[in-house]
N, C-alpha and C positions, 0 to 999 in steps of 0.2 A: 286636764283631763287626768282622772287618776288611776288606775292599773286593776285589773281584773285577775283575782288571781282564779288560775285553769288548777283543778284538781289534780295530785301526782297519781298517775296510773298506780294500780296497785296490783300486787303479785311477781314475779319472778325480778320484773325489771324496775321494780324500786331504787336499786340504788345503782340506773344507770343516769347517767350524764349526757350522753347523748345517742343520738339514732343508729350511726354506728355502730355502738355497745349494744342496742336492742338486737342487730342482725346478727349479735356476734352468735345465737341461738340457730340459727343457721350456718352452720360451715362453709358451705357452697360461698356465702355472698361477701366479698372482698371488703365491699365499703358502698356509704350512700351520704349523700350530698343532698341539702335542698336547699330548691330554687327559688323557694316557696313556701307558702304556710300550706299548698295542696300538690304539691311537685316535687319529686327528686329525682335525682340520677342517680340507678341502682347499679354498681357492678359484681358480677357473680361469674363463676367459672362452671361451665356448663359441663352437668354431669355423664350430658354422652360424648363429649373429643376433649373435656380438659378445657377449652378455649375459655381466653376471657369474656365477656360482653358487660357491655354498656348498654343502660338503657332508661330512660326518660318517661317517668310514670306517673299519674296523678291521682297519690295516697300521701296521705296527712301518717303526721305520728302518732297521735291515735289510734288509725287503720293497725301500724306495725303494731304499738303494743296490743292492744286485741289479739292481733293474730301470733306474734309470740306468748300469748299468754294462755297461747287454747283455741281459741275462736276460728272454725272454717274459713279458708280466706277467703270464701263466698259470701259469709258473714260479715269480713271484717270490712272487704275492699267488694262490697258490691258494683260498684263503677267498671271497677278494671275487665278488659276482656278479657277471653281463656290465654291471647297470647302472654297478657302480661300475668297474669297468675300461672301458668305454666314456668316465667321467666322467673319469677321471685320464688316456687317453688323446687326446681331445679338446674335453672342458669343456662337451659334449653332454649333456645329461640325458637320465631317459627321458620327461619330458613334452616336450622338444621333439622328441625322434625320432620320439613319436607323431604328432606336431602334421608335421612334416615330412615322412612316412612314411606316412601313414594312409591307407590304400584309401579311397575314396570310389566308392558307388555311381551307376550311369549309369543312367540309364532308358532 
């Protein structure tokens, strides 16, 4: 079997050699490790608490490239949940979000 040439992404990431470098344009994202063609674990620092979290996400390198090159996250990664998109944009997890913005009943 021969290999298939995959077009190299264009734009600001032409020189990047790995997915962590692509995420370097998002300073809260510390690292990303591919688990397969369509999944990676992303490590990010929460903008709300400063705590480092890791989250497995079903995203591809091409989707990351689209996002860091200016596509909206909804267009680049339509399969992600709101929780996954928030994590990529801010590093904030659902648990943190709930504790920060939960409504408490007042008597």
